[in-house]
N, C-alpha and C positions, 0 to 999 in steps of 0.2 A: 498437537500443536509440529506446525510444520518446524522442517529443519533449517538452519542458513550457512548457505555457503556463500563465503565473500573471497571477490578476488583481487590479489593485493597486487603491487609491482610499481616500476617505475613508469613514467607517461612515456606513451609513443611503443611499451613492449607488444601492444595490441590484446589490452585488456578488454576495450569494448569491443572490439572484433571478437573475441573470444566470447564475449555475454551474448552478444547476436547470437551466433553459433549454438549457445546451447539452450537460448532462447525459442530458436527456431526462425526469427524472423527479424529483420531491423527495425529497433527502436530508433526512431527518430528522437532530436533531441526537445521539438516543439512536435506536442500529440495535435492530429487531426481534429479529435473532439472537440465542439465547439464550450469554451467557457476552461478545456483545461491546459494551461501553455507553461508549462517547468519542465525543469529537466528531471528524464529517467534514468534512473540510475540504480535501481531494483527490477523486479519482477518475478510472479508465480512462475513456476518450471514444471511444467505435468507429462512432459514429453517422455520419463525414464521411471521407471519402476516404483521409485519414491518421491516423488512432489517435496518442493524444497524454493526456499527461497533465495535467489540472488541477486547478489548486490557486488556493479560494479565500483569501488571504493573510488576509483580516478572522479566522477561528479562530485563527489563529494566538497573538494576546495578547489579552486583556483591556482593551475599551477605556477608559479615565480620560482626563479631560476636559483635568487637568491637566496631561497627558503627549502629548496629543494628534499635536502637530507631532515629537515623538520617535517616535513610532508610525511615523508616514505615513514617516519618513525609513528605520525600522528592515525595513517592510515593502517599500517601493521598493529596499531594497537588496538586500533575499534576490532580488528579482524581477531585479534588474541582477547578480547572483551566479551564480545557479541556472538560470533561465528561458530556453527558447531566444526564443521570442516573450513580447513582456509586452500586456497590456489595461491601460489606466490608466482608467479609470470616471471623469467626475464625473457632477452632478447637475441635469439638466436645468432642474429647477423653484428649486431653490436659489440658483441662477446660480454664477458663477466666483467661488473665494477663493482667497485668501493663499496657502491650502495648498498648493490645485492648484498656483497661478503657480512655487510655490517647488519642488512635486516635478515638473514640467515642466520647470522647468531641467536638476533632477539626470537625467531621462529623455533630454536632448538627449544627453549625452554617451555615451549607452549604445549602443556597438556593436554591437546586434543588433536586428529590427523590434521598433519601438514602434507601435502602436494607440491615436490617443487619441481617445475613444468618449465620447459627452454624453449619457446614459441618463433616460429616464423622459421621453421627448419624444414624446407619444402622439399629437399633430395640429400642422395645418400653425398654429393662434397657438404652439404654446411650439416650435415649428420656428422660428419668427420671434425669439423670446426667446433662442436659443441662439446667434443671430448674436454676440454678446459671447465666446463662446468664441474666436472666430477673432482677436481680438490677442492671444492665445496666440502666432498665426503658427507651427505647424505643421505646417501644409501640408494632406494631407489629415485630415478633421473629420469621424467618423462619429457621426450624430443615430440612436439607438434605443429602441425601448421594450422593456427583456429583459422586463417583464410581458405584454405584448400581443404579443410576439413581431415588432414593428414595426424591420425596418431588420435583425437579428439574421443571418437569411443571408446577406445581400451583404458583413456585416460577418464571416462563416466565411467564405465563400468567399477571401477574401483571406487572411484568418487561416493556413486550410491551407495556402495556394499558397505562404505564406513560409516556411512550417514544414520544419526541413531533413530530409529522406527518410529513415526508418528504415535503423537496420543494424542489423544481429545479427552480431558476427562468430565467425567457428567455428563455420559451421552443422552440423559431424563430429556426426551423432547417438552415436556412442561418445563422446562428451566430455562428461562430468558438469559443469554449472556447478554451483560451491560460492557462495555469496553470505555475506559475514562483515557484518552487521549488529548496530549496536548504539548506545546516546547515546558522546558524548564521553569517553575517556580510560575505558575498560573493559576497555581490553586489545586491543583488535581487532589492530592492525599486531603486537603481541609474538605472536598467537595465530598469525595470517598466517606470521611468521618459523619460528614454532616448528614449522608443520606441515612448513614447506618447506626448513628446516634452517639457513637463511642469512639473511643480513639483506637480505632485498627490502624492505622499505620503514621510511620513518621511524616508530621508533616514540621517543616523546618524552609525557613525565605531564602535559605542559603541553595542554590541549582547544587544537582549530585548530590542530594543527602542520601548516605550509605542507605542503603535496601533495594530489597531484588523485588521486581513484579508478584502482587499482592491477589491471589482469589479469596471471596466470601461469599457466602451465601446466605441469603438471606430471606426474608420473606416480606410482602408489602400487599396490603389486602386480598386476602388468601393466597395469593399468587407467589412463584416461587423464581428468584433471582441468584444468578453468579456474576458478584460483580469484580472485575478486573481492573484494577492499578496496576499503572504502568510506571515504571521507574526513571524513566529518561536517560540518564547515562548515570551508569548504579557505582560508582567509586569516589568519592568527595576527592580522595588526592588525587583524581587524574585531570584537573580541571588543565592541561594543556591543550585539550584538545577543544573545537572548537562547538561548544554544548549545541547552538543553536542548531549548526547542520547534521549534530549526528543525534539527536536525541529520537529522531524518523524511525532509526534502525526498531529500538525496544517497543516501539507503535505499530510496527508491521505484525510483527508477533501476537498481538492482543488484538487487533482488530481480525485477522481470521479467523480466529472464535468465538467472535461477537456477532450477534447478531444486531445491535442497538452498539453503535458508536456515539459519544460524547465528546464532540469536541471544544476545550477547554478554552478559548479566547478571552486572554487580560484587556478587562476595559482600560485601562491604562495604555498600555503601550496600543492599541486596536491589531486589526489585522498586518498579522506579517507573511511575509515568503516561507515562513515554515510552516506558519499554521496551514498555507493555502497546499504544499507537501501534505502533508499528512491527511486532509480531508482529503486531496485527490486521491490518496490510495484506499481510502474509505469508498470512495465513490464505483473507482474502479472496480473494488472487490464486491462492491452490489450489496453495500449496507444501509440500514437504515440508520439517520444521520440527525442528531441535536444538535443546536449550535449552542452553547452554555458559557452566554459572557459573566465572565466572575469580574470581583471590585467591583462591581458596577455602583458599590455605596461610597465610593473614594473619589469619583468624579463629580466637580461640579455640574448642574443642571440646571436647562431651562424648559421651555415645554418644546422644542427641536429637536435635544440632546439625543432622545431616544428616537426619532426617526431617522434624525444623520447616520445614526449605529446600522441601524437595520437597511438601510440604504448603502454603507459600504458593502455588509456584508453580501446582501446581492446582488453585488456588481462584481466582489470578486469570487464569490463563487456561484457565478451564472449555473453549472452544472448539477449543484444542487440547489435549487430553489425552491425546490419542494419538504427541505429540512425548514422544520421549527425552530425559533430562535429563544431562548428563554434567557433573561437579565437576572442574575443573584447574585448574593453573597454569601461565600460558605463560612465563613467569617464572622456573620452576625446571624445567620440562616435565613435572611429574607427571598424570600420566594420559593424556598429549596423547594418545597411542595409541590410545584409546577413541575420540575423535573420528571420523577415520576408517574406523574399524571401523563406526560408529551410521552414516554417512554410506553406507555400502556397502552396508548393511542396508536403510536406509530407501528407498534408490534401488531396490533389487532392489523392493524393494514399489510405491513409487509408478510402475513400469512394469510392474508384475505384470497380467495376462491371467487369466482365470478359463474355464473351461470355461460354455456355456450350460447343459448338461444339471447343472452341480455348480451352476452359481447358483440356476437354479427349483427344484431341489430345498431349498435351504437358504432358498430366498424361499417356499416353500407349505409349509416347515414351522417356519416366525415367523408367518406367517400365521394356518397352522389354530393356533398355540397363542395368540397372542393377538392378536385383530380388530380392525380400526381402529374408531374413532369413528366415531358416525352423523351424517351431515354433511347439516344442514336434516333430520332426521327420516328421512335415505336412508343405508340402507347401502352401503358403501365396498367396490366388491367389484373385486379386482386379477386379472386372467388372466397375465401372463409378463414376463420378466425378460431383459435383454440388456443384455452390457457394449459400450459404443458407444465407448471412448478410454480412452486410459492419459494420466498425469502430468497432472492425478490421474489413479486409475483412476474410470472413469465410467458408469453404470448409468441407462438408461430403465426403469422400470419402467409397464407398463400397466395402465391402472383406468379403471373410465368415471364418476369426479370426480376430475382430477385436481387441482383446486383445492379440495378436499373432504378433502386428506390433511392433518389437524394437523402442526405441527411437532416436538411430542414424539412421533410415529406416525413422522415417516421419518426421525427420531435413534433409535428404535429397530431400527428394519428396518439402520438402519447400523453400529448397535453388531454386528449378528447377522451382518453380511457382516465384519468387520473381526474377528470372532473368531474364524468357520467359515474364514477363508480368510486369515488371520496379517495382516492391513493394521493391526498392531499400530502402524507408521511412517509412515504416510501418511494424509494427507488424502483423503475420500472425497467423488463427488458424484454425488447421484439426480435423474434426471427424469424426473418423473410425465408422461405422457402418453396425451390419451384414444383409445378403440380401440371401433367395433363389436364385441360378440364375436359370433363364428360359430358357428352352428350347428351 
């Protein structure tokens, strides 16, 4: 399980700049990948000795001047509940503020590593002016400039050293890990109990029921599975936070550990922005996905209801068009058996390898049928293809212009592979690589 690092602080102290610096590239609000248009405020960071999930808490809730302090409390509360390490960022140019002082008092009581950091300290003059922050009495105070990369490496050496060691439970390759994710009160725990056949976790209609994430081993059709139920918001008493905004945090950890992700959607409410956030992270993590539309029995239906719901999911999740959709009622058990049938099917595709000869036959036919668009006036030539991995199936395509292949052509090739080899339930990954053509 990857550790989680949260960056908290007032608006405009440079949280996003530090976020981008640690990730190693600028993260746009809107992704350029077709179909993925949502806020980006979390990322897996692998540049350091210990990989971790980084969260920029400033993106969780829009800033409002009349509730600034309330927002600070909510974001700091999130960090205290969910993160393994907290980076509290302050503005060296603006100076120490009453809001900073109040949040520091909250963070003093946290039983986990907290790094107090003064940002925008670009030189010796500002270094001297930052002395006011030492009145906080927090011990070590880090001064950095996220924009100019000043002091960031020294800070991260200490942050990484403070991270708990990543652990992956049950490394047995024969076990398929299934994460059940979704917004609060969509029926995740009820679905888990129904799949297992007994009351393994507390199922309560109140969002934020007090419980932790639960792992359960079970067998189905002589195959072993680990079912990961996510808790969403973990404390019933802390309902001041926006549950719809923050439930994604708990899902991140479970998605990282999973092979197959069950994205649970409430049929009564339809697809929401939060559903898109959670599904988008599962897609970017390269996981096999299944949409489970729960509470289907509660809708008044006619002959077109199911078709309209499928169309809505296909429209909102274009980048997950390969994912199966199952309509169930966890409460009554309606069509629950279909869930494990789909898990078994998509896992087989997620782990599938195809022969190099068959792959290159399909690849050559696809290229001959539809040539790649020109890149800077030059023809894009392809040489051969090979599969280099599974979970997800990953292919390397050798070409004379790796960066000249348009994303629409990549999608075309991906669809051809999916059609030819029945990868209808699994994500695919294509890597374009340069190669000198042999004469």
